[in-house]
C-alpha angles and dihedrals in degrees: 000000000000122000118222114218116211114211118198122204100229092180093062092044094051092052092054094050098047120100111244106257100191095067090042093054090043091055093046090049091052092050091049091049092049091049092049091048092053092049091048092050093048093048098045102023087227110144094012125121123216123187115205113195096177128207129339110263102174127020132180130172111217138179130206115221138167113248120237089259089065106224097060117085118207130203109211136186107251096215099046103021090229116151110245097181140352123208127197121214097280097035135086095028099172095039092049092043094051092050091045091056093047091046090055090053089050091052091052091048094045093239116157118247091232093077112099131239115234119225113197133185110201127210089252089062094253118136123211136185116211131189107224090199101053101020092235116146130197119199099213095199087079089067098056139266097283093052091048089053090053089063099030089066088070091060095061110130096010117128130192129319 
């Protein structure tokens, strides 16, 4: 009886089982480059962007409350209680939406609704809306000129801090 000898090609098998080194070294090189670029930017400030908003020029603390009629939402001055604006159900979309998002964050953080929101116009012209309860701040310029104007109207007649 003849014996059949099986010859395995170990060279072909070892190539199939090896991890591809070229993509691995490429990925490691990319990570090293990104890390070096960040360090270089931090050390020299080349390629970095800094946004200076300046000093607060106008400040008003405001609250959002439902009117006694129920469907109308009022924006009131926190210090005086005067109504600055009143919005029916289909009015004040951006103003109502911004307050709705901030109110949800307050609910999650267990912050009472009685704390005011702080509306600030900065010396650079930027307008921001801050939640004094959670510390969250929205820079309204990111939402467009018309939406900034919707909030900037509440700052009329306010001076300094």
